[in-house]
Backbone atoms as SQL, in Angstrom:
CREATE TABLE atoms (id INTEGER PRIMARY KEY, chain TEXT, resi INTEGER, resn TEXT, atom TEXT, x REAL, y REAL, z REAL);
INSERT INTO atoms VALUES
  (1, 'A', 1, 'UNK', 'N', 13.960, -9.540, 28.191),
  (2, 'A', 1, 'UNK', 'CA', 13.428, -10.241, 27.212),
  (3, 'A', 1, 'UNK', 'C', 14.470, -10.036, 26.009),
  (4, 'A', 2, 'UNK', 'N', 14.567, -8.498, 25.592),
  (5, 'A', 2, 'UNK', 'CA', 15.422, -8.196, 24.705),
  (6, 'A', 2, 'UNK', 'C', 16.749, -8.332, 25.047),
  (7, 'A', 3, 'UNK', 'N', 17.916, -8.304, 24.235),
  (8, 'A', 3, 'UNK', 'CA', 19.439, -8.504, 24.723),
  (9, 'A', 3, 'UNK', 'C', 20.044, -7.349, 24.150),
  (10, 'A', 4, 'UNK', 'N', 21.379, -7.498, 24.261),
  (11, 'A', 4, 'UNK', 'CA', 22.385, -6.336, 23.394),
  (12, 'A', 4, 'UNK', 'C', 22.053, -6.567, 21.834),
  (13, 'A', 5, 'UNK', 'N', 22.317, -7.668, 21.316),
  (14, 'A', 5, 'UNK', 'CA', 22.087, -7.781, 20.020),
  (15, 'A', 5, 'UNK', 'C', 20.489, -7.358, 19.247),
  (16, 'A', 6, 'UNK', 'N', 19.502, -7.916, 20.067),
  (17, 'A', 6, 'UNK', 'CA', 18.122, -8.125, 19.638),
  (18, 'A', 6, 'UNK', 'C', 17.464, -7.021, 20.474),
  (19, 'A', 7, 'UNK', 'N', 16.889, -5.803, 19.837),
  (20, 'A', 7, 'UNK', 'CA', 16.147, -5.151, 20.805),
  (21, 'A', 7, 'UNK', 'C', 15.026, -4.469, 20.152),
  (22, 'A', 8, 'UNK', 'N', 14.537, -5.273, 19.243),
  (23, 'A', 8, 'UNK', 'CA', 13.276, -4.990, 18.340),
  (24, 'A', 8, 'UNK', 'C', 11.703, -5.244, 19.341),
  (25, 'A', 9, 'UNK', 'N', 11.034, -4.371, 19.238),
  (26, 'A', 9, 'UNK', 'CA', 9.594, -4.775, 19.705),
  (27, 'A', 9, 'UNK', 'C', 8.663, -4.439, 18.643),
  (28, 'A', 10, 'UNK', 'N', 7.573, -4.929, 18.754),
  (29, 'A', 10, 'UNK', 'CA', 6.357, -4.937, 17.839),
  (30, 'A', 10, 'UNK', 'C', 5.279, -4.444, 18.414),
  (31, 'A', 11, 'UNK', 'N', 4.678, -3.085, 17.840),
  (32, 'A', 11, 'UNK', 'CA', 3.224, -2.593, 18.438),
  (33, 'A', 11, 'UNK', 'C', 2.394, -2.978, 17.142),
  (34, 'A', 12, 'UNK', 'N', 1.105, -3.489, 17.532),
  (35, 'A', 12, 'UNK', 'CA', 0.188, -3.651, 16.812),
  (36, 'A', 12, 'UNK', 'C', -1.024, -2.880, 17.205),
  (37, 'A', 13, 'UNK', 'N', -1.629, -1.831, 16.830),
  (38, 'A', 13, 'UNK', 'CA', -2.671, -1.118, 17.111),
  (39, 'A', 13, 'UNK', 'C', -3.930, -1.634, 16.446),
  (40, 'A', 14, 'UNK', 'N', -4.889, -1.465, 17.057),
  (41, 'A', 14, 'UNK', 'CA', -6.578, -1.947, 16.765),
  (42, 'A', 14, 'UNK', 'C', -7.117, -1.153, 17.494),
  (43, 'A', 15, 'UNK', 'N', -8.486, -1.269, 17.101),
  (44, 'A', 15, 'UNK', 'CA', -9.571, -0.393, 17.449),
  (45, 'A', 15, 'UNK', 'C', -9.148, -0.396, 19.541),
  (46, 'A', 16, 'UNK', 'N', -9.074, 0.484, 19.777),
  (47, 'A', 16, 'UNK', 'CA', -8.686, 0.857, 21.307),
  (48, 'A', 16, 'UNK', 'C', -7.768, -0.172, 22.006),
  (49, 'A', 17, 'UNK', 'N', -7.022, -0.989, 21.237),
  (50, 'A', 17, 'UNK', 'CA', -5.870, -1.779, 21.935),
  (51, 'A', 17, 'UNK', 'C', -4.782, -1.580, 21.279),
  (52, 'A', 18, 'UNK', 'N', -3.715, -1.498, 22.114),
  (53, 'A', 18, 'UNK', 'CA', -2.272, -1.641, 21.825),
  (54, 'A', 18, 'UNK', 'C', -1.793, -2.839, 22.292),
  (55, 'A', 19, 'UNK', 'N', -1.330, -3.751, 21.191),
  (56, 'A', 19, 'UNK', 'CA', -0.418, -5.158, 21.893),
  (57, 'A', 19, 'UNK', 'C', 1.102, -4.980, 21.528),
  (58, 'A', 20, 'UNK', 'N', 1.698, -4.991, 22.561),
  (59, 'A', 20, 'UNK', 'CA', 3.248, -4.837, 22.575),
  (60, 'A', 20, 'UNK', 'C', 3.665, -6.143, 22.728),
  (61, 'A', 21, 'UNK', 'N', 4.769, -6.824, 21.689),
  (62, 'A', 21, 'UNK', 'CA', 5.197, -7.887, 21.262),
  (63, 'A', 21, 'UNK', 'C', 6.738, -7.984, 21.504),
  (64, 'A', 22, 'UNK', 'N', 7.300, -8.740, 22.042),
  (65, 'A', 22, 'UNK', 'CA', 8.955, -9.108, 22.102),
  (66, 'A', 22, 'UNK', 'C', 9.113, -10.360, 21.914),
  (67, 'A', 23, 'UNK', 'N', 10.317, -10.838, 20.983),
  (68, 'A', 23, 'UNK', 'CA', 10.686, -12.129, 21.132),
  (69, 'A', 23, 'UNK', 'C', 12.392, -11.944, 20.842),
  (70, 'A', 24, 'UNK', 'N', 12.740, -12.904, 21.165),
  (71, 'A', 24, 'UNK', 'CA', 14.406, -13.049, 20.612),
  (72, 'A', 24, 'UNK', 'C', 14.924, -14.306, 20.022),
  (73, 'A', 25, 'UNK', 'N', 16.234, -14.397, 19.583),
  (74, 'A', 25, 'UNK', 'CA', 16.459, -15.639, 18.887),
  (75, 'A', 25, 'UNK', 'C', 16.561, -16.936, 19.561),
  (76, 'A', 26, 'UNK', 'N', 16.270, -16.776, 21.118),
  (77, 'A', 26, 'UNK', 'CA', 16.460, -17.826, 21.827),
  (78, 'A', 26, 'UNK', 'C', 14.759, -18.370, 21.809),
  (79, 'A', 27, 'UNK', 'N', 13.863, -17.973, 21.287),
  (80, 'A', 27, 'UNK', 'CA', 12.541, -18.464, 21.133),
  (81, 'A', 27, 'UNK', 'C', 11.855, -18.000, 22.511),
  (82, 'A', 28, 'UNK', 'N', 12.341, -16.777, 23.316),
  (83, 'A', 28, 'UNK', 'CA', 11.765, -16.180, 24.273),
  (84, 'A', 28, 'UNK', 'C', 10.566, -15.415, 23.897),
  (85, 'A', 29, 'UNK', 'N', 9.476, -15.201, 24.097),
  (86, 'A', 29, 'UNK', 'CA', 8.560, -13.936, 23.715),
  (87, 'A', 29, 'UNK', 'C', 7.708, -13.557, 25.074),
  (88, 'A', 30, 'UNK', 'N', 7.231, -12.415, 24.953),
  (89, 'A', 30, 'UNK', 'CA', 6.543, -11.801, 26.014),
  (90, 'A', 30, 'UNK', 'C', 5.538, -10.903, 25.237),
  (91, 'A', 31, 'UNK', 'N', 4.214, -10.924, 25.754),
  (92, 'A', 31, 'UNK', 'CA', 3.264, -10.057, 25.095),
  (93, 'A', 31, 'UNK', 'C', 2.439, -9.262, 26.038),
  (94, 'A', 32, 'UNK', 'N', 2.094, -8.149, 25.808),
  (95, 'A', 32, 'UNK', 'CA', 1.253, -7.131, 26.890),
  (96, 'A', 32, 'UNK', 'C', -0.001, -6.537, 26.092),
  (97, 'A', 33, 'UNK', 'N', -1.013, -6.122, 26.487),
  (98, 'A', 33, 'UNK', 'CA', -2.104, -5.712, 25.999),
  (99, 'A', 33, 'UNK', 'C', -2.464, -4.403, 26.628),
  (100, 'A', 34, 'UNK', 'N', -2.623, -3.434, 26.136),
  (101, 'A', 34, 'UNK', 'CA', -2.953, -2.129, 26.889),
  (102, 'A', 34, 'UNK', 'C', -4.038, -1.462, 25.974),
  (103, 'A', 35, 'UNK', 'N', -5.231, -0.903, 26.883),
  (104, 'A', 35, 'UNK', 'CA', -6.137, -0.220, 26.485),
  (105, 'A', 35, 'UNK', 'C', -5.824, 1.288, 25.948),
  (106, 'A', 36, 'UNK', 'N', -6.079, 1.763, 24.865),
  (107, 'A', 36, 'UNK', 'CA', -5.835, 3.108, 24.414),
  (108, 'A', 36, 'UNK', 'C', -6.795, 3.750, 23.558),
  (109, 'A', 37, 'UNK', 'N', -6.549, 5.108, 23.509),
  (110, 'A', 37, 'UNK', 'CA', -7.648, 5.905, 22.461),
  (111, 'A', 37, 'UNK', 'C', -7.398, 5.698, 21.338),
  (112, 'A', 38, 'UNK', 'N', -7.889, 4.916, 20.275),
  (113, 'A', 38, 'UNK', 'CA', -7.371, 4.695, 18.935),
  (114, 'A', 38, 'UNK', 'C', -8.320, 4.566, 18.213),
  (115, 'A', 39, 'UNK', 'N', -8.600, 5.443, 16.907),
  (116, 'A', 39, 'UNK', 'CA', -9.659, 5.005, 16.083),
  (117, 'A', 39, 'UNK', 'C', -9.169, 4.817, 14.619),
  (118, 'A', 40, 'UNK', 'N', -8.131, 4.947, 14.504),
  (119, 'A', 40, 'UNK', 'CA', -7.312, 4.613, 13.192),
  (120, 'A', 40, 'UNK', 'C', -7.512, 3.069, 12.799),
  (121, 'A', 41, 'UNK', 'N', -7.157, 2.935, 11.379),
  (122, 'A', 41, 'UNK', 'CA', -6.919, 1.780, 10.842),
  (123, 'A', 41, 'UNK', 'C', -5.915, 0.856, 11.543),
  (124, 'A', 42, 'UNK', 'N', -5.889, -0.584, 11.650),
  (125, 'A', 42, 'UNK', 'CA', -5.224, -1.105, 12.167),
  (126, 'A', 42, 'UNK', 'C', -3.648, -1.163, 11.711),
  (127, 'A', 43, 'UNK', 'N', -2.684, -1.111, 12.431),
  (128, 'A', 43, 'UNK', 'CA', -1.340, -0.898, 12.374),
  (129, 'A', 43, 'UNK', 'C', -0.322, -1.424, 12.905),
  (130, 'A', 44, 'UNK', 'N', 0.591, -2.070, 12.311),
  (131, 'A', 44, 'UNK', 'CA', 1.794, -2.867, 13.086),
  (132, 'A', 44, 'UNK', 'C', 3.280, -2.201, 12.524),
  (133, 'A', 45, 'UNK', 'N', 3.837, -1.874, 13.521),
  (134, 'A', 45, 'UNK', 'CA', 5.186, -1.053, 13.678),
  (135, 'A', 45, 'UNK', 'C', 6.292, -1.625, 14.476),
  (136, 'A', 46, 'UNK', 'N', 7.436, -1.630, 14.099),
  (137, 'A', 46, 'UNK', 'CA', 8.486, -2.024, 15.194),
  (138, 'A', 46, 'UNK', 'C', 9.352, -1.138, 15.417),
  (139, 'A', 47, 'UNK', 'N', 9.735, -1.025, 16.709),
  (140, 'A', 47, 'UNK', 'CA', 10.673, 0.034, 17.202),
  (141, 'A', 47, 'UNK', 'C', 11.937, -0.736, 18.048),
  (142, 'A', 48, 'UNK', 'N', 13.069, -0.056, 18.159),
  (143, 'A', 48, 'UNK', 'CA', 14.234, -0.547, 19.215),
  (144, 'A', 48, 'UNK', 'C', 13.601, 0.111, 20.404),
  (145, 'A', 49, 'UNK', 'N', 13.605, -1.046, 21.441),
  (146, 'A', 49, 'UNK', 'CA', 12.954, -0.789, 22.599),
  (147, 'A', 49, 'UNK', 'C', 13.812, 0.205, 23.395),
  (148, 'A', 50, 'UNK', 'N', 15.221, 0.298, 23.265),
  (149, 'A', 50, 'UNK', 'CA', 16.039, 1.316, 23.930),
  (150, 'A', 50, 'UNK', 'C', 15.463, 2.626, 23.555),
  (151, 'A', 51, 'UNK', 'N', 15.351, 2.980, 22.438),
  (152, 'A', 51, 'UNK', 'CA', 14.774, 4.279, 21.748),
  (153, 'A', 51, 'UNK', 'C', 13.428, 4.776, 22.360),
  (154, 'A', 52, 'UNK', 'N', 12.474, 4.037, 22.497),
  (155, 'A', 52, 'UNK', 'CA', 11.465, 4.102, 23.192),
  (156, 'A', 52, 'UNK', 'C', 11.429, 4.448, 24.459),
  (157, 'A', 53, 'UNK', 'N', 12.286, 3.361, 25.217),
  (158, 'A', 53, 'UNK', 'CA', 12.429, 3.605, 26.534),
  (159, 'A', 53, 'UNK', 'C', 13.300, 5.064, 26.989),
  (160, 'A', 54, 'UNK', 'N', 14.173, 5.365, 26.162),
  (161, 'A', 54, 'UNK', 'CA', 14.875, 6.645, 26.511),
  (162, 'A', 54, 'UNK', 'C', 14.028, 7.582, 26.362),
  (163, 'A', 55, 'UNK', 'N', 12.959, 7.828, 25.424),
  (164, 'A', 55, 'UNK', 'CA', 12.088, 8.971, 25.446),
  (165, 'A', 55, 'UNK', 'C', 11.082, 8.811, 26.633),
  (166, 'A', 56, 'UNK', 'N', 10.536, 7.686, 26.784),
  (167, 'A', 56, 'UNK', 'CA', 9.497, 7.684, 28.013),
  (168, 'A', 56, 'UNK', 'C', 10.160, 8.050, 29.354),
  (169, 'A', 57, 'UNK', 'N', 11.445, 7.655, 29.352),
  (170, 'A', 57, 'UNK', 'CA', 12.442, 8.134, 30.503),
  (171, 'A', 57, 'UNK', 'C', 12.406, 9.650, 31.056),
  (172, 'A', 58, 'UNK', 'N', 12.237, 10.249, 29.860),
  (173, 'A', 58, 'UNK', 'CA', 12.503, 11.751, 30.415),
  (174, 'A', 58, 'UNK', 'C', 10.948, 12.633, 30.364),
  (175, 'A', 59, 'UNK', 'N', 10.096, 11.684, 29.825),
  (176, 'A', 59, 'UNK', 'CA', 8.743, 12.403, 30.063),
  (177, 'A', 59, 'UNK', 'C', 8.034, 12.384, 31.583),
  (178, 'A', 60, 'UNK', 'N', 7.402, 13.184, 31.901),
  (179, 'A', 60, 'UNK', 'CA', 6.872, 13.388, 33.242),
  (180, 'A', 60, 'UNK', 'C', 5.433, 13.401, 33.414),
  (181, 'A', 61, 'UNK', 'N', 5.255, 12.853, 32.443),
  (182, 'A', 61, 'UNK', 'CA', 3.677, 12.428, 32.608),
  (183, 'A', 61, 'UNK', 'C', 3.351, 10.799, 32.662),
  (184, 'A', 62, 'UNK', 'N', 2.140, 10.517, 33.015),
  (185, 'A', 62, 'UNK', 'CA', 1.543, 8.790, 32.853),
  (186, 'A', 62, 'UNK', 'C', 1.006, 8.637, 31.462),
  (187, 'A', 63, 'UNK', 'N', 0.514, 9.938, 30.733),
  (188, 'A', 63, 'UNK', 'CA', -0.093, 9.734, 29.490),
  (189, 'A', 63, 'UNK', 'C', 0.735, 10.167, 28.163),
  (190, 'A', 64, 'UNK', 'N', 0.865, 9.459, 27.560),
  (191, 'A', 64, 'UNK', 'CA', 1.518, 9.723, 26.058),
  (192, 'A', 64, 'UNK', 'C', 1.035, 9.716, 24.761),
  (193, 'A', 65, 'UNK', 'N', 1.167, 10.791, 23.993),
  (194, 'A', 65, 'UNK', 'CA', 0.243, 10.766, 22.539),
  (195, 'A', 65, 'UNK', 'C', 1.287, 10.150, 21.638),
  (196, 'A', 66, 'UNK', 'N', 0.954, 9.260, 21.108),
  (197, 'A', 66, 'UNK', 'CA', 2.105, 8.400, 19.890),
  (198, 'A', 66, 'UNK', 'C', 1.353, 8.760, 18.871),
  (199, 'A', 67, 'UNK', 'N', 2.022, 9.640, 18.087),
  (200, 'A', 67, 'UNK', 'CA', 1.394, 9.870, 16.284),
  (201, 'A', 67, 'UNK', 'C', 2.066, 9.172, 15.454),
  (202, 'A', 68, 'UNK', 'N', 1.266, 8.504, 14.712),
  (203, 'A', 68, 'UNK', 'CA', 1.876, 7.419, 13.663),
  (204, 'A', 68, 'UNK', 'C', 1.019, 7.739, 12.381),
  (205, 'A', 69, 'UNK', 'N', 1.827, 7.841, 11.063),
  (206, 'A', 69, 'UNK', 'CA', 1.012, 7.871, 9.893),
  (207, 'A', 69, 'UNK', 'C', 1.129, 6.626, 9.206),
  (208, 'A', 70, 'UNK', 'N', 2.158, 5.770, 9.173),
  (209, 'A', 70, 'UNK', 'CA', 1.967, 4.526, 8.485),
  (210, 'A', 70, 'UNK', 'C', 3.225, 3.839, 9.499),
  (211, 'A', 71, 'UNK', 'N', 3.376, 2.496, 8.871),
  (212, 'A', 71, 'UNK', 'CA', 4.456, 1.525, 9.284),
  (213, 'A', 71, 'UNK', 'C', 5.671, 1.749, 8.995),
  (214, 'A', 72, 'UNK', 'N', 6.018, 2.505, 8.172),
  (215, 'A', 72, 'UNK', 'CA', 7.625, 3.001, 7.508),
  (216, 'A', 72, 'UNK', 'C', 7.842, 4.442, 7.866),
  (217, 'A', 73, 'UNK', 'N', 6.975, 5.181, 8.272),
  (218, 'A', 73, 'UNK', 'CA', 7.332, 6.436, 8.822),
  (219, 'A', 73, 'UNK', 'C', 7.634, 6.663, 10.492),
  (220, 'A', 74, 'UNK', 'N', 8.327, 7.687, 10.550),
  (221, 'A', 74, 'UNK', 'CA', 8.819, 7.929, 11.898),
  (222, 'A', 74, 'UNK', 'C', 7.528, 8.005, 12.789),
  (223, 'A', 75, 'UNK', 'N', 7.705, 8.096, 14.415),
  (224, 'A', 75, 'UNK', 'CA', 6.723, 8.326, 14.990),
  (225, 'A', 75, 'UNK', 'C', 6.735, 9.371, 15.816),
  (226, 'A', 76, 'UNK', 'N', 6.118, 10.165, 16.308),
  (227, 'A', 76, 'UNK', 'CA', 5.972, 11.649, 17.372),
  (228, 'A', 76, 'UNK', 'C', 5.340, 11.159, 18.517),
  (229, 'A', 77, 'UNK', 'N', 6.284, 11.244, 19.370),
  (230, 'A', 77, 'UNK', 'CA', 5.702, 11.179, 20.928),
  (231, 'A', 77, 'UNK', 'C', 5.743, 12.280, 21.586),
  (232, 'A', 78, 'UNK', 'N', 4.659, 12.674, 22.291),
  (233, 'A', 78, 'UNK', 'CA', 4.528, 13.832, 23.152),
  (234, 'A', 78, 'UNK', 'C', 3.632, 13.431, 24.302),
  (235, 'A', 79, 'UNK', 'N', 4.022, 14.253, 25.595),
  (236, 'A', 79, 'UNK', 'CA', 3.457, 14.408, 26.652),
  (237, 'A', 79, 'UNK', 'C', 1.900, 14.635, 26.172),
  (238, 'A', 80, 'UNK', 'N', 0.697, 13.952, 26.720),
  (239, 'A', 80, 'UNK', 'CA', -0.437, 14.272, 26.701),
  (240, 'A', 80, 'UNK', 'C', -0.895, 15.644, 26.896),
  (241, 'A', 81, 'UNK', 'N', -0.470, 16.099, 27.915),
  (242, 'A', 81, 'UNK', 'CA', -0.763, 17.342, 28.591),
  (243, 'A', 81, 'UNK', 'C', 0.199, 18.732, 28.179),
  (244, 'A', 82, 'UNK', 'N', 1.106, 18.082, 27.151),
  (245, 'A', 82, 'UNK', 'CA', 2.086, 19.249, 26.898),
  (246, 'A', 82, 'UNK', 'C', 2.478, 19.058, 25.509),
  (247, 'A', 83, 'UNK', 'N', 2.083, 19.961, 24.698),
  (248, 'A', 83, 'UNK', 'CA', 2.191, 20.157, 23.283),
  (249, 'A', 83, 'UNK', 'C', 3.643, 20.474, 23.068),
  (250, 'A', 84, 'UNK', 'N', 4.442, 21.187, 24.030),
  (251, 'A', 84, 'UNK', 'CA', 5.686, 21.628, 23.832),
  (252, 'A', 84, 'UNK', 'C', 6.780, 20.610, 23.667),
  (253, 'A', 85, 'UNK', 'N', 6.369, 19.408, 24.155),
  (254, 'A', 85, 'UNK', 'CA', 7.368, 18.349, 24.215),
  (255, 'A', 85, 'UNK', 'C', 7.134, 17.781, 22.801),
  (256, 'A', 86, 'UNK', 'N', 8.136, 17.239, 22.202),
  (257, 'A', 86, 'UNK', 'CA', 8.010, 16.369, 21.133),
  (258, 'A', 86, 'UNK', 'C', 9.433, 15.624, 20.630),
  (259, 'A', 87, 'UNK', 'N', 9.162, 14.301, 20.508),
  (260, 'A', 87, 'UNK', 'CA', 10.268, 13.316, 20.454),
  (261, 'A', 87, 'UNK', 'C', 9.888, 12.596, 19.023),
  (262, 'A', 88, 'UNK', 'N', 11.011, 12.389, 18.449),
  (263, 'A', 88, 'UNK', 'CA', 10.895, 11.609, 17.034),
  (264, 'A', 88, 'UNK', 'C', 11.724, 10.027, 17.391),
  (265, 'A', 89, 'UNK', 'N', 10.949, 8.970, 16.896),
  (266, 'A', 89, 'UNK', 'CA', 11.413, 7.859, 16.813),
  (267, 'A', 89, 'UNK', 'C', 11.326, 7.131, 15.552),
  (268, 'A', 90, 'UNK', 'N', 12.648, 6.731, 15.142),
  (269, 'A', 90, 'UNK', 'CA', 12.171, 6.050, 13.756),
  (270, 'A', 90, 'UNK', 'C', 11.959, 4.756, 14.231),
  (271, 'A', 91, 'UNK', 'N', 11.057, 4.061, 13.157),
  (272, 'A', 91, 'UNK', 'CA', 10.828, 2.582, 13.059),
  (273, 'A', 91, 'UNK', 'C', 11.966, 1.553, 12.648),
  (274, 'A', 92, 'UNK', 'N', 11.991, 0.304, 12.893),
  (275, 'A', 92, 'UNK', 'CA', 12.879, -0.578, 12.385),
  (276, 'A', 92, 'UNK', 'C', 12.097, -2.039, 11.766),
  (277, 'A', 93, 'UNK', 'N', 12.423, -2.478, 10.807),
  (278, 'A', 93, 'UNK', 'CA', 11.784, -3.588, 10.320),
  (279, 'A', 93, 'UNK', 'C', 12.169, -4.835, 11.316),
  (280, 'A', 94, 'UNK', 'N', 11.125, -5.654, 11.534),
  (281, 'A', 94, 'UNK', 'CA', 11.328, -6.891, 12.436),
  (282, 'A', 94, 'UNK', 'C', 11.069, -8.118, 11.615);
C-alpha cells in the first residue's frame, strides 16, 4: 500500500488495542487491529514504515516492547525478552 513517495503509517494505541492504518494519495487504505498489553492514555503517532520494518527485521523474537512517551518523541523498540536490544525510531507527521 505504501509506495516510494509515501511511506507513512499511523499507530493508534488505546486500551489493549493497537490500530495500524496506512493510506496513500491514490485513496487506497488498509487497517489492522492487534491486541496488545497497553494501559496508558490514548495515543496516535506516525512512523515511516520502512524504518519500523528495518528494526523488526533484525529482531529475533515474536514479541516486541514499544516504549512511547508522546506523539512527538522518539519510540524505543526492544525485544520483549531481551533488554540488551534497543532501537530508536523517530516519528513523522502525517
